[in-house]
Backbone of each chain as ProteinMPNN parsed JSONL, in Angstrom:
{"seq_chain_A": "MRVFLDSDVVISSLLSNKGAAYILFHTPEITRFISTISFNELRVVCKRLDIQSGLLETLIQKKCSKVIIHEQSVKSTFLKFVSDPNDAHIVAGAAAAKATHLISYNLKHFKKNKIKDDLDMLLMTPAMFLQYLRSN", "coords_chain_A": {"N_chain_A": [[0.565, -1.435, -0.242], [0.796, 2.181, -0.706], [1.252, 4.857, 0.373], [0.907, 8.818, 0.576], [2.582, 11.491, 2.677], [1.444, 13.441, 4.017], [3.36, 16.514, 5.299], [2.836, 17.798, 8.046], [2.293, 15.05, 9.215], [4.812, 13.791, 9.196], [5.906, 15.871, 10.642], [4.844, 15.456, 12.726], [5.593, 12.881, 13.296], [8.603, 13.062, 14.354], [8.438, 14.91, 16.881], [6.801, 13.389, 19.065], [6.951, 9.923, 20.395], [4.636, 9.005, 20.821], [2.482, 9.076, 19.161], [0.063, 8.824, 16.77], [0.994, 9.47, 14.041], [3.591, 8.771, 14.121], [3.508, 6.149, 15.074], [2.638, 4.95, 12.242], [4.693, 5.785, 10.535], [6.5, 3.342, 11.686], [5.201, 1.327, 10.355], [5.031, -1.485, 9.398], [3.587, -2.748, 7.091], [2.985, -0.712, 4.783], [4.349, 1.063, 1.881], [5.654, 4.402, 2.193], [6.03, 7.536, 0.953], [7.38, 11.031, 0.454], [7.44, 14.35, -1.403], [10.304, 15.726, -3.157], [10.155, 18.859, -3.02], [8.04, 19.025, -1.019], [10.081, 17.945, 0.794], [12.463, 19.634, 1.067], [10.478, 21.74, 2.264], [9.934, 20.658, 4.408], [12.762, 20.179, 5.679], [13.355, 23.424, 6.139], [11.15, 24.089, 8.021], [11.56, 22.516, 10.295], [13.804, 23.55, 11.077], [12.508, 25.785, 12.316], [11.642, 25.312, 14.245], [12.993, 24.153, 15.966], [13.676, 21.426, 15.34], [15.835, 18.679, 15.212], [17.992, 18.14, 12.487], [19.619, 16.316, 11.137], [17.474, 14.385, 12.745], [15.622, 14.272, 11.103], [16.577, 13.843, 8.612], [17.136, 11.277, 9.067], [15.298, 9.9, 9.252], [13.298, 10.31, 6.702], [15.463, 8.934, 5.122], [15.494, 5.956, 6.086], [13.467, 5.353, 6.243], [11.522, 6.205, 4.223], [10.523, 7.051, 0.562], [11.075, 9.102, -2.249], [9.716, 10.826, -4.144], [10.315, 12.996, -7.115], [9.359, 16.299, -8.264], [7.92, 19.123, -9.468], [7.733, 22.929, -9.8], [6.044, 23.905, -12.028], [4.604, 21.969, -12.899], [3.181, 21.453, -10.41], [1.232, 23.558, -9.974], [0.294, 24.533, -12.353], [-1.749, 21.936, -12.845], [-2.999, 21.402, -10.596], [-4.219, 23.04, -8.232], [-6.964, 22.853, -8.064], [-7.695, 20.98, -6.298], [-7.416, 21.705, -4.095], [-8.201, 24.09, -1.201], [-6.513, 25.713, -0.002], [-4.075, 27.502, -2.062], [-0.466, 26.83, -1.617], [-0.661, 24.489, -0.774], [-1.202, 22.694, -2.676], [1.088, 21.332, -3.896], [1.189, 19.392, -2.255], [-0.904, 17.414, -2.661], [0.251, 17.103, -5.927], [2.251, 15.181, -5.275], [1.398, 13.389, -4.092], [-0.309, 12.055, -6.177], [2.177, 11.606, -8.143], [3.717, 10.157, -7.129], [1.735, 7.62, -7.497], [0.289, 7.188, -4.86], [-2.237, 5.372, -2.713], [-3.032, 6.357, -0.625], [-3.725, 10.183, 1.06], [-2.153, 11.582, 3.331], [-2.28, 13.298, 6.216], [-2.831, 15.773, 8.468], [-3.914, 18.327, 7.951], [-7.107, 18.26, 7.061], [-8.77, 19.731, 5.971], [-7.915, 21.246, 4.267], [-7.804, 20.291, 1.82], [-9.267, 19.168, -1.033], [-11.475, 16.851, -0.735], [-13.972, 14.996, -1.504], [-13.313, 15.537, -4.389], [-10.309, 14.417, -4.782], [-10.596, 11.674, -4.106], [-12.646, 10.786, -6.582], [-11.445, 11.801, -9.22], [-8.722, 11.12, -8.526], [-9.113, 8.591, -7.912], [-8.524, 8.692, -5.019], [-7.417, 8.074, -1.486], [-8.499, 10.586, 1.169], [-6.738, 10.966, 4.933], [-6.585, 10.868, 8.302], [-3.754, 10.188, 9.729], [-4.697, 8.482, 12.737], [-6.615, 7.658, 11.832], [-5.9, 6.116, 8.987], [-4.715, 3.635, 10.494], [-6.55, 2.313, 11.37], [-8.097, 1.872, 9.584], [-6.407, -0.386, 8.497], [-6.931, -1.849, 10.628], [-9.055, -2.923, 10.037], [-8.964, -4.543, 7.734]], "CA_chain_A": [[-0.119, 0.04, 0.198], [1.392, 3.094, -0.791], [0.899, 6.954, 0.747], [2.375, 9.715, 0.49], [2.371, 12.177, 3.654], [1.884, 15.201, 4.611], [4.425, 17.327, 6.401], [2.244, 18.23, 9.417], [2.621, 14.551, 9.826], [6.429, 14.038, 9.355], [6.779, 16.877, 12.348], [4.544, 14.883, 14.523], [6.518, 11.626, 14.337], [9.093, 13.699, 14.871], [7.886, 15.56, 18.196], [6.542, 12.089, 19.324], [6.949, 8.364, 19.946], [3.48, 7.668, 21.122], [1.659, 9.358, 18.361], [-0.166, 7.792, 15.84], [2.132, 9.339, 13.153], [5.418, 7.77, 14.51], [3.207, 4.126, 14.714], [2.387, 4.974, 10.358], [6.233, 5.455, 10.121], [6.965, 2.12, 12.153], [4.187, 0.051, 10.398], [5.992, -2.134, 7.845], [3.264, -3.01, 5.521], [3.199, 0.516, 4.44], [5.514, 2.105, 1.592], [5.644, 6.04, 3.02], [6.534, 8.949, 0.209], [7.296, 12.773, 0.169], [8.414, 14.796, -2.603], [11.765, 16.863, -3.028], [9.5, 19.935, -2.437], [7.875, 18.773, 0.686], [11.716, 17.807, 1.57], [12.823, 21.119, 1.32], [9.473, 22.391, 3.412], [10.394, 19.8, 6.199], [13.729, 21.228, 6.45], [12.892, 24.558, 6.849], [10.062, 23.944, 9.237], [12.496, 21.566, 11.419], [14.64, 24.69, 11.63], [11.921, 26.673, 12.73], [10.538, 24.39, 15.402], [14.414, 23.215, 16.773], [13.851, 19.876, 15.57], [17.724, 18.907, 14.77], [17.669, 18.52, 10.647], [19.404, 15.096, 11.134], [16.135, 13.268, 12.912], [14.343, 14.149, 9.356], [17.334, 13.119, 7.093], [17.938, 9.997, 9.231], [14.012, 9.357, 9.181], [13.643, 10.101, 5.248], [16.251, 8.583, 4.602], [15.427, 4.837, 6.541], [12.189, 5.417, 6.193], [10.3, 6.911, 3.32], [11.026, 7.854, -0.315], [11.397, 11.343, -2.369], [9.159, 11.311, -5.793], [10.742, 14.087, -7.737], [8.026, 17.157, -8.527], [8.53, 20.733, -10.681], [6.771, 23.247, -8.669], [5.496, 24.512, -12.479], [3.113, 20.886, -12.843], [1.611, 21.63, -9.837], [0.551, 25.135, -9.98], [-1.144, 23.855, -13.615], [-3.048, 20.984, -12.646], [-3.103, 20.166, -8.746], [-4.95, 23.424, -7.287], [-8.419, 22.581, -8.047], [-7.551, 19.428, -5.333], [-7.151, 22.138, -2.559], [-8.059, 24.989, -0.895], [-4.831, 26.724, 0.301], [-2.954, 26.99, -3.758], [-0.034, 26.523, -1.39], [-1.052, 22.943, -0.337], [-1.035, 21.646, -4.271], [2.36, 20.334, -4.129], [1.39, 17.663, -1.523], [-1.464, 16.268, -4.183], [1.377, 16.649, -6.726], [3.068, 14.275, -4.786], [0.75, 11.894, -4.155], [0.0, 11.968, -7.685], [3.497, 11.167, -8.749], [4.105, 8.749, -5.808], [0.659, 7.066, -7.463], [-0.34, 6.833, -4.335], [-3.672, 4.83, -2.163], [-3.737, 7.41, 0.209], [-2.745, 11.671, 0.938], [-2.362, 10.807, 5.037], [-2.265, 14.746, 6.573], [-3.917, 16.329, 9.561], [-5.022, 19.364, 7.57], [-8.191, 17.645, 6.148], [-9.862, 20.83, 5.546], [-7.624, 22.178, 2.995], [-8.223, 19.194, 0.538], [-10.473, 18.687, -1.726], [-11.526, 14.634, -0.097], [-14.001, 13.742, -2.391], [-12.517, 15.675, -5.948], [-8.926, 13.499, -4.763], [-11.098, 10.714, -4.825], [-12.978, 11.219, -7.761], [-10.55, 12.213, -9.646], [-7.162, 10.58, -8.578], [-8.929, 7.867, -6.957], [-6.963, 8.161, -3.331], [-8.396, 8.54, 0.135], [-7.647, 11.663, 2.441], [-7.184, 10.514, 6.022], [-5.466, 11.274, 9.379], [-2.678, 8.999, 10.462], [-5.011, 7.293, 13.277], [-7.563, 6.81, 10.874], [-5.52, 4.876, 8.574], [-4.269, 3.407, 11.013], [-7.845, 1.956, 11.665], [-8.77, 1.586, 8.105], [-5.787, -1.051, 8.529], [-6.885, -2.745, 11.476], [-10.151, -3.542, 9.825], [-8.663, -5.13, 5.902]], "C_chain_A": [[1.175, 1.323, 0.242], [0.669, 4.528, -0.35], [1.809, 7.8, 0.979], [1.352, 10.947, 1.636], [2.825, 13.588, 3.886], [2.944, 16.147, 5.396], [4.217, 17.654, 7.756], [2.88, 16.236, 9.748], [4.27, 13.667, 10.082], [6.599, 14.272, 10.077], [6.189, 16.261, 13.605], [5.223, 13.679, 14.457], [7.93, 12.515, 14.587], [9.312, 14.179, 16.515], [7.439, 14.313, 18.675], [6.477, 10.644, 19.245], [5.652, 7.857, 20.013], [2.656, 8.076, 20.432], [1.291, 8.377, 17.252], [1.02, 8.282, 14.512], [3.324, 8.676, 12.903], [5.076, 6.174, 14.154], [2.55, 4.418, 12.991], [3.838, 4.652, 10.315], [6.737, 4.004, 10.563], [6.148, 1.456, 11.601], [4.454, -0.436, 8.966], [4.877, -2.353, 6.793], [2.905, -2.438, 4.38], [4.58, 1.085, 3.401], [4.733, 3.815, 1.753], [6.129, 6.861, 1.383], [6.788, 10.018, 1.066], [7.615, 12.814, -1.042], [9.178, 15.632, -2.292], [10.511, 17.896, -2.863], [8.854, 19.74, -1.242], [9.117, 18.762, 1.749], [12.059, 18.83, 2.087], [12.245, 21.737, 2.532], [10.094, 21.788, 4.555], [11.82, 20.613, 6.162], [14.059, 22.794, 7.421], [12.003, 24.581, 8.244], [11.06, 23.431, 10.464], [12.991, 22.965, 12.005], [13.575, 25.787, 12.635], [12.032, 26.876, 14.117], [11.783, 23.939, 16.447], [14.139, 22.55, 16.727], [15.059, 19.944, 15.266], [17.499, 17.786, 13.064], [18.391, 17.455, 10.845], [18.594, 14.016, 11.629], [15.651, 13.352, 11.276], [15.208, 13.522, 8.186], [17.776, 11.612, 7.388], [16.434, 9.152, 8.796], [13.895, 9.392, 7.349], [14.061, 8.938, 5.06], [15.688, 6.324, 4.917], [13.405, 4.6, 6.402], [10.52, 5.743, 5.08], [11.014, 7.26, 1.51], [10.428, 9.344, -1.265], [10.694, 10.952, -3.545], [9.551, 12.826, -6.039], [9.168, 15.609, -8.195], [8.048, 18.039, -9.196], [7.263, 21.785, -10.409], [5.852, 24.519, -10.402], [4.055, 23.658, -12.788], [1.929, 20.886, -11.463], [1.065, 22.916, -8.914], [-0.51, 25.113, -11.019], [-1.42, 22.921, -13.22], [-3.646, 20.56, -11.453], [-3.798, 21.109, -8.023], [-6.412, 23.147, -7.231], [-8.629, 21.514, -7.377], [-7.469, 20.273, -3.999], [-8.067, 23.847, -2.19], [-7.088, 26.443, -0.941], [-4.401, 26.324, -1.534], [-1.272, 26.622, -2.551], [0.178, 25.037, -1.024], [-1.307, 22.29, -2.186], [0.223, 21.142, -4.004], [2.194, 19.011, -3.028], [0.441, 16.875, -2.288], [-0.605, 16.055, -5.081], [2.002, 15.547, -6.747], [2.805, 13.617, -4.662], [0.158, 11.216, -5.493], [0.535, 11.012, -8.755], [3.615, 10.16, -8.121], [2.79, 7.68, -6.401], [0.222, 6.132, -5.995], [-1.792, 6.175, -3.746], [-4.231, 6.029, -1.507], [-2.899, 8.378, 0.686], [-3.423, 11.152, 2.625], [-2.05, 12.233, 5.606], [-3.299, 14.883, 8.105], [-4.624, 17.618, 9.618], [-6.124, 18.761, 6.315], [-9.031, 18.499, 5.25], [-9.054, 21.612, 4.664], [-7.167, 21.541, 1.589], [-9.565, 19.115, 0.139], [-11.335, 16.557, -1.634], [-12.503, 14.437, -1.625], [-13.295, 14.225, -4.038], [-11.204, 14.607, -5.654], [-9.61, 12.614, -5.168], [-11.361, 10.562, -5.767], [-12.52, 10.932, -8.836], [-9.159, 11.139, -9.868], [-7.103, 9.296, -8.065], [-7.696, 7.959, -5.378], [-8.026, 9.348, -2.333], [-7.517, 9.47, 0.818], [-7.994, 10.867, 3.637], [-6.012, 10.587, 6.717], [-4.542, 10.288, 9.334], [-3.547, 7.713, 11.815], [-6.032, 7.064, 12.304], [-7.043, 6.022, 9.595], [-4.9, 3.631, 8.832], [-5.381, 1.912, 11.454], [-7.638, 1.415, 10.364], [-7.729, 0.273, 8.457], [-5.884, -2.374, 9.224], [-8.652, -4.128, 10.638], [-10.425, -4.141, 7.775], [-7.722, -6.03, 6.676]], "O_chain_A": [[2.158, 1.367, 0.981], [-0.347, 5.035, -0.826], [2.971, 7.744, 1.381], [0.154, 11.23, 1.593], [3.787, 14.353, 3.928], [2.753, 15.991, 6.602], [5.134, 17.793, 8.565], [3.861, 16.115, 10.482], [4.617, 13.069, 11.101], [7.313, 13.574, 10.796], [6.527, 16.31, 14.788], [5.551, 13.238, 15.558], [8.124, 12.236, 15.77], [10.259, 13.803, 17.206], [8.591, 13.878, 18.691], [6.037, 10.089, 18.238], [5.308, 6.765, 19.562], [1.582, 7.59, 20.788], [1.953, 7.407, 16.882], [1.825, 7.447, 14.099], [3.867, 8.205, 11.903], [5.686, 5.33, 13.497], [1.675, 3.57, 12.814], [4.244, 3.509, 10.108], [7.444, 3.445, 9.725], [6.004, 0.472, 12.327], [4.202, 0.024, 7.853], [5.186, -2.154, 5.618], [2.597, -2.986, 3.322], [5.635, 1.462, 3.911], [3.592, 4.186, 1.474], [6.848, 6.06, 0.785], [6.485, 9.999, 2.259], [7.972, 11.877, -1.757], [8.999, 16.348, -1.307], [9.631, 17.223, -2.325], [9.248, 20.46, -0.325], [9.238, 19.229, 2.882], [12.04, 19.08, 3.292], [12.869, 22.154, 3.508], [10.666, 22.37, 5.476], [11.851, 21.729, 6.681], [14.561, 23.138, 8.491], [12.332, 25.095, 9.313], [11.191, 24.093, 11.494], [12.681, 23.418, 13.107], [14.019, 26.454, 13.57], [12.302, 27.815, 14.866], [11.557, 23.455, 17.556], [13.94, 22.081, 17.847], [15.569, 21.038, 15.024], [16.778, 16.797, 12.938], [17.39, 16.751, 10.716], [18.761, 12.87, 11.21], [15.404, 12.411, 10.521], [14.812, 12.923, 7.185], [18.404, 10.865, 6.639], [16.399, 8.081, 8.19], [14.43, 8.467, 6.738], [13.336, 7.965, 4.855], [15.596, 5.563, 3.954], [12.555, 3.717, 6.515], [9.298, 5.604, 5.144], [12.135, 7.767, 1.481], [9.645, 10.246, -0.968], [11.613, 10.554, -4.261], [9.176, 13.734, -5.297], [7.999, 15.245, -8.323], [8.441, 17.486, -10.224], [6.094, 21.551, -10.715], [5.263, 25.571, -10.154], [2.919, 24.119, -12.903], [0.738, 20.598, -11.348], [0.689, 23.112, -7.758], [-1.688, 25.448, -10.899], [-0.495, 23.482, -12.633], [-4.496, 19.691, -11.259], [-4.263, 20.606, -7.001], [-6.969, 23.278, -6.141], [-9.66, 20.896, -7.639], [-7.451, 19.692, -2.914], [-8.447, 24.566, -3.114], [-7.004, 27.523, -1.526], [-4.43, 25.219, -2.075], [-0.863, 25.607, -3.114], [1.308, 24.55, -1.037], [-1.663, 21.126, -2.371], [0.049, 19.932, -3.859], [2.861, 17.977, -2.991], [0.775, 15.739, -2.625], [-0.42, 14.862, -5.32], [2.331, 14.917, -7.752], [3.528, 12.656, -4.925], [0.199, 10.011, -5.739], [0.079, 10.238, -9.597], [3.606, 9.098, -8.744], [2.751, 6.689, -5.673], [-0.061, 4.935, -5.927], [-2.71, 6.542, -4.48], [-5.326, 6.576, -1.646], [-1.706, 8.138, 0.871], [-4.49, 10.656, 2.988], [-0.894, 12.338, 5.195], [-4.21, 14.178, 8.539], [-5.403, 18.076, 10.454], [-5.993, 18.806, 5.092], [-9.701, 18.23, 4.253], [-9.515, 22.69, 4.289], [-6.501, 21.994, 0.658], [-10.625, 19.026, 0.76], [-11.511, 15.58, -2.362], [-12.038, 13.914, -2.639], [-12.827, 13.359, -4.776], [-11.138, 13.8, -6.581], [-9.596, 12.382, -6.376], [-10.428, 10.083, -6.412], [-12.943, 9.994, -9.511], [-8.728, 10.592, -10.883], [-6.074, 8.695, -7.761], [-6.625, 7.48, -5.004], [-8.707, 10.373, -2.331], [-6.312, 9.367, 1.043], [-9.035, 10.215, 3.719], [-4.862, 10.476, 6.294], [-4.884, 9.364, 8.597], [-3.237, 6.525, 11.91], [-6.166, 5.869, 12.041], [-7.855, 5.218, 9.137], [-4.582, 2.769, 8.013], [-4.989, 0.785, 11.758], [-6.921, 0.425, 10.217], [-8.536, -0.533, 8.92], [-5.4, -3.465, 8.923], [-9.01, -5.303, 10.71], [-11.373, -4.146, 6.99], [-7.031, -6.858, 6.082]]}, "seq_chain_B": "MFNTIDTTKVYTPEQVADLLQLSKNTVYELISRGEIMAKKIGKLYRIPSTSLSFFFTGLDYDLYQADIEDKKPLPVVQEAINQVRAT", "coords_chain_B": {"N_chain_B": [[-22.316, 13.883, 19.758], [-19.798, 12.521, 20.171], [-16.589, 14.398, 21.179], [-14.166, 13.83, 23.669], [-13.308, 11.3, 25.701], [-14.171, 9.976, 28.944], [-12.64, 8.367, 30.974], [-12.719, 7.313, 33.478], [-15.72, 6.745, 33.202], [-18.188, 4.153, 33.914], [-20.486, 1.75, 32.065], [-23.102, 0.246, 32.257], [-25.001, -2.888, 31.006], [-27.495, -2.02, 29.718], [-27.081, 0.648, 29.531], [-25.091, 0.804, 27.036], [-27.094, 0.242, 25.26], [-28.809, 1.493, 25.1], [-27.138, 4.256, 24.505], [-25.864, 3.324, 21.674], [-27.545, 2.455, 20.512], [-28.465, -0.297, 19.957], [-29.926, -3.899, 20.441], [-30.419, -4.966, 24.289], [-29.973, -7.176, 23.991], [-28.141, -8.174, 22.014], [-25.925, -6.138, 22.885], [-25.719, -7.78, 25.218], [-24.283, -10.088, 23.685], [-22.14, -8.783, 21.576], [-20.708, -8.341, 24.09], [-19.981, -11.148, 25.203], [-18.651, -12.474, 23.102], [-16.828, -10.763, 22.695], [-16.289, -8.307, 21.593], [-17.074, -6.211, 22.938], [-15.253, -5.129, 25.429], [-16.33, -6.187, 28.505], [-16.251, -6.007, 32.502], [-17.196, -8.943, 34.913], [-19.113, -7.938, 37.252], [-19.54, -10.284, 40.347], [-22.492, -11.182, 39.002], [-23.367, -8.979, 37.666], [-22.37, -6.824, 34.875], [-20.296, -4.822, 33.629], [-19.392, -1.881, 31.841], [-16.435, -0.582, 31.434], [-15.348, 3.705, 29.697], [-13.49, 3.328, 27.672], [-14.039, 0.485, 26.597], [-15.956, 1.578, 24.651], [-14.726, 3.223, 23.025], [-14.327, 2.748, 20.077], [-17.038, 2.961, 18.982], [-17.668, 5.236, 19.744], [-16.254, 6.765, 18.823], [-14.896, 6.518, 15.821], [-12.074, 4.904, 16.629], [-9.88, 2.444, 17.643], [-9.145, 2.442, 21.203], [-6.509, 2.914, 21.654], [-5.734, 3.935, 19.345], [-7.006, 6.517, 19.416], [-5.635, 7.802, 21.382], [-3.747, 8.046, 21.318], [-3.638, 9.372, 18.428], [-4.69, 11.486, 19.412], [-2.491, 12.387, 20.946], [-0.987, 13.244, 19.352], [-2.117, 15.557, 18.442], [-2.115, 17.559, 20.534], [0.647, 18.94, 19.501], [0.056, 20.271, 17.999], [-1.683, 22.765, 16.541], [0.938, 24.368, 16.377], [3.024, 23.644, 14.608], [1.586, 23.233, 12.747], [0.535, 25.521, 11.892], [3.849, 26.671, 11.763], [4.506, 25.039, 9.376], [2.652, 26.483, 7.262], [3.713, 28.994, 7.252], [6.518, 28.876, 6.129], [5.199, 27.884, 3.55], [4.056, 29.548, 2.37], [6.149, 31.386, 1.516]], "CA_chain_B": [[-21.408, 13.029, 19.139], [-18.683, 12.786, 21.589], [-14.949, 14.594, 21.518], [-13.661, 13.174, 24.286], [-13.95, 9.956, 26.642], [-14.786, 10.053, 30.108], [-12.07, 7.035, 31.293], [-13.621, 7.477, 34.592], [-16.895, 6.119, 33.331], [-18.589, 2.627, 33.066], [-21.837, 1.668, 31.689], [-23.953, -0.783, 32.166], [-25.151, -3.304, 29.224], [-28.506, -1.821, 29.299], [-26.59, 2.202, 29.256], [-24.76, 1.187, 26.088], [-27.254, -0.642, 24.418], [-29.232, 2.544, 24.606], [-26.392, 4.852, 23.542], [-25.47, 2.708, 20.775], [-29.381, 1.917, 19.952], [-29.082, -1.841, 19.776], [-31.085, -4.562, 21.898], [-29.374, -5.843, 25.093], [-29.334, -9.121, 24.074], [-27.237, -7.252, 20.779], [-25.577, -6.079, 24.166], [-24.868, -9.283, 25.528], [-24.064, -11.206, 22.992], [-20.921, -8.246, 21.605], [-19.269, -8.991, 25.452], [-19.98, -12.86, 25.094], [-17.512, -12.774, 21.405], [-15.214, -10.198, 23.626], [-15.721, -7.204, 20.674], [-17.02, -5.24, 23.738], [-15.296, -5.495, 26.753], [-16.798, -5.994, 30.56], [-16.294, -6.559, 34.137], [-18.041, -8.868, 35.561], [-18.745, -7.643, 39.322], [-20.684, -10.159, 40.852], [-23.613, -10.981, 38.166], [-23.03, -7.652, 36.657], [-21.586, -6.425, 33.35], [-20.027, -3.717, 33.763], [-18.395, -1.768, 30.752], [-15.755, 1.084, 30.654], [-15.642, 4.175, 28.56], [-12.29, 3.199, 26.347], [-14.252, -0.226, 25.371], [-16.602, 2.121, 23.454], [-14.013, 4.379, 21.932], [-14.302, 3.229, 18.487], [-18.567, 3.97, 19.12], [-17.371, 6.878, 20.346], [-14.81, 7.827, 17.82], [-14.24, 5.882, 15.415], [-11.208, 4.679, 16.7], [-10.078, 2.233, 18.869], [-9.04, 3.359, 22.438], [-4.716, 2.961, 21.739], [-5.505, 5.189, 18.065], [-7.748, 7.156, 19.714], [-4.511, 8.219, 23.085], [-2.085, 8.966, 19.207], [-3.968, 10.702, 17.701], [-4.385, 12.716, 20.748], [-1.023, 12.693, 21.464], [-0.538, 14.048, 17.99], [-3.063, 16.53, 17.949], [-1.704, 18.563, 20.869], [1.373, 20.11, 19.241], [-0.322, 20.439, 15.909], [-1.293, 24.332, 16.011], [2.104, 25.468, 16.235], [3.24, 22.323, 13.301], [0.703, 23.973, 11.99], [1.919, 27.513, 11.578], [4.926, 26.805, 10.885], [4.066, 25.032, 7.14], [1.579, 27.591, 6.451], [4.756, 30.076, 6.483], [6.473, 28.141, 4.995], [4.527, 26.914, 2.637], [2.943, 30.911, 2.22], [7.182, 31.972, 1.276]], "C_chain_B": [[-19.732, 13.64, 20.221], [-17.278, 13.305, 20.696], [-14.257, 13.772, 22.446], [-13.91, 11.953, 24.971], [-13.673, 10.337, 27.971], [-13.654, 9.311, 30.975], [-12.418, 6.458, 32.603], [-14.703, 6.712, 34.503], [-17.188, 5.408, 33.366], [-20.012, 2.779, 33.132], [-22.556, 0.706, 32.128], [-24.691, -1.447, 30.99], [-26.676, -1.852, 28.841], [-28.302, 0.184, 28.604], [-26.354, 2.269, 27.888], [-25.714, 0.485, 25.557], [-28.236, 0.398, 23.848], [-28.389, 3.626, 23.43], [-26.018, 4.483, 22.362], [-26.873, 2.012, 19.905], [-29.459, 0.647, 19.193], [-29.934, -2.33, 21.033], [-30.343, -4.964, 23.111], [-29.154, -7.017, 25.181], [-28.5, -8.798, 22.775], [-26.021, -7.692, 21.888], [-24.428, -7.052, 24.322], [-24.053, -9.948, 24.607], [-22.288, -10.128, 22.423], [-19.901, -8.834, 23.153], [-18.797, -10.24, 25.065], [-18.867, -13.082, 23.284], [-16.491, -11.788, 22.262], [-15.11, -9.133, 22.023], [-16.541, -6.025, 21.853], [-16.34, -5.504, 24.904], [-15.247, -5.367, 27.724], [-16.585, -6.225, 31.339], [-17.167, -7.68, 34.593], [-18.31, -8.749, 36.769], [-20.417, -9.215, 39.872], [-21.543, -11.426, 39.309], [-24.348, -10.439, 37.713], [-22.529, -7.111, 36.012], [-21.72, -4.882, 34.309], [-18.52, -2.599, 32.854], [-18.234, -0.397, 30.515], [-15.901, 1.775, 29.119], [-14.769, 3.646, 27.271], [-12.94, 1.749, 25.604], [-14.947, 0.343, 24.682], [-15.835, 2.956, 22.607], [-14.386, 4.194, 20.507], [-15.926, 3.502, 18.672], [-18.512, 4.942, 18.8], [-16.6, 7.483, 19.101], [-14.056, 7.339, 16.897], [-13.372, 5.13, 15.089], [-11.125, 3.841, 17.989], [-8.686, 2.947, 19.791], [-7.499, 4.237, 22.396], [-5.029, 3.989, 20.352], [-6.158, 6.493, 18.729], [-6.789, 7.938, 20.571], [-3.654, 9.086, 22.153], [-2.179, 9.842, 18.852], [-4.272, 12.442, 18.278], [-3.37, 14.069, 20.839], [-0.223, 13.354, 20.309], [-0.275, 15.578, 18.046], [-2.687, 18.09, 19.019], [-0.305, 19.729, 20.605], [0.739, 20.45, 17.947], [-0.63, 22.067, 15.802], [-0.06, 25.061, 15.688], [3.067, 25.214, 15.273], [2.323, 22.981, 12.731], [1.014, 25.247, 10.572], [2.797, 27.508, 11.017], [4.455, 26.318, 9.594], [3.762, 25.31, 6.905], [2.712, 28.882, 6.579], [5.167, 29.645, 6.188], [6.416, 27.747, 3.469], [3.759, 28.79, 1.453], [4.369, 31.979, 1.468], [7.998, 31.643, -0.142]], "O_chain_B": [[-19.096, 14.609, 20.637], [-16.935, 12.703, 19.678], [-13.651, 12.848, 21.904], [-15.03, 11.519, 24.704], [-12.773, 11.169, 28.077], [-13.75, 9.804, 32.099], [-12.409, 5.243, 32.8], [-14.935, 5.954, 35.445], [-16.493, 4.9, 32.486], [-20.667, 3.532, 33.852], [-21.646, 0.265, 32.83], [-25.017, -0.743, 30.035], [-26.695, -1.033, 27.923], [-28.945, 0.786, 27.744], [-26.874, 3.16, 27.217], [-25.074, -0.442, 25.061], [-28.564, 0.438, 22.662], [-28.631, 3.843, 22.243], [-25.726, 5.478, 21.7], [-26.96, 1.269, 18.928], [-30.149, 0.411, 18.201], [-30.399, -1.767, 22.024], [-29.286, -5.469, 22.733], [-28.518, -7.742, 25.945], [-28.014, -9.908, 22.56], [-25.397, -8.75, 21.98], [-23.253, -7.215, 23.992], [-22.978, -10.372, 25.031], [-21.246, -10.647, 22.823], [-18.845, -9.463, 23.222], [-17.656, -10.515, 24.695], [-18.671, -14.147, 22.699], [-15.336, -12.18, 22.433], [-14.067, -9.146, 21.37], [-16.532, -4.862, 21.449], [-16.97, -6.31, 25.59], [-14.411, -4.633, 28.252], [-16.652, -7.449, 31.224], [-18.293, -7.195, 34.7], [-17.713, -9.512, 37.528], [-21.642, -9.137, 39.779], [-20.909, -12.374, 38.847], [-25.488, -10.722, 37.344], [-21.737, -6.47, 36.703], [-22.484, -4.264, 35.05], [-17.312, -2.552, 33.084], [-18.896, 0.497, 29.987], [-16.226, 1.287, 28.037], [-15.214, 3.555, 26.127], [-12.679, 1.547, 24.418], [-14.882, -0.202, 23.58], [-16.28, 3.367, 21.535], [-14.705, 5.132, 19.777], [-16.096, 4.69, 18.398], [-19.044, 5.564, 17.881], [-16.539, 8.641, 18.687], [-12.836, 7.501, 16.872], [-13.298, 4.59, 13.985], [-11.751, 4.053, 19.028], [-7.716, 3.603, 19.413], [-7.216, 5.379, 22.759], [-4.36, 5.019, 20.432], [-5.633, 7.561, 18.416], [-7.165, 9.11, 20.538], [-3.137, 10.203, 22.18], [-1.483, 10.854, 18.769], [-4.185, 13.624, 17.945], [-3.28, 15.297, 20.836], [0.899, 13.857, 20.362], [0.656, 16.37, 17.902], [-2.84, 19.254, 18.651], [-0.137, 20.828, 21.133], [1.312, 20.95, 16.979], [0.093, 22.709, 15.04], [0.046, 26.056, 14.97], [3.882, 26.074, 14.939], [2.858, 23.393, 11.702], [1.357, 25.562, 9.432], [2.943, 28.083, 9.938], [4.028, 27.112, 8.756], [3.841, 25.071, 5.7], [2.435, 29.839, 5.856], [4.507, 29.303, 5.207], [7.236, 27.442, 2.603], [3.254, 28.935, 0.34], [4.079, 33.06, 0.956], [9.049, 32.231, -0.4]]}, "name": "protein", "num_of_chains": 2, "seq": "MRVFLDSDVVISSLLSNKGAAYILFHTPEITRFISTISFNELRVVCKRLDIQSGLLETLIQKKCSKVIIHEQSVKSTFLKFVSDPNDAHIVAGAAAAKATHLISYNLKHFKKNKIKDDLDMLLMTPAMFLQYLRSNMFNTIDTTKVYTPEQVADLLQLSKNTVYELISRGEIMAKKIGKLYRIPSTSLSFFFTGLDYDLYQADIEDKKPLPVVQEAINQVRAT"}
């Protein structure tokens, strides 16, 4: 199962080892993705939140794959899936990763039904996704 | 709709039947199948609210707790992400 992780999920997994995001990162039966754009974003966010950059690098290296996306394609194709244009790169990354699930804590910023209909991708929080895994 | 679970609260099977809009017999059946965890005290069952977590929140209790754990610092995290995305 291929899942694309929004940056709030990655940061949450670095902040606590008791949260759902951390469990998601340590669940073996899934393949996790972020994008090159979100990786650059995560580096800056870590700096702002005083999270050691080494922790991020190690986590992504060990537990995640990176898909390459370009700014131009994000704006032209993926704006219709988000209410905030600045979040479009997350959907672009998920589409490039051919993800079945987009995992985020920011569900309100994504157009859930359009993502499901056009990209055949489900939007969930980490805990909702882990519950889904348990029921299948 | 329940947003939080009062972990000190316990219910009778009758109360659970009422809450979940099930028959009393169905609740006893769910208890005997282990789908609802209950403690038998003498001849009576008592059901802790944590056993009903899924019905209240859509999440098993451990996942509900894990969700709460992540949500504590989330406003600060999302604010930082929004600022970076806006630049």
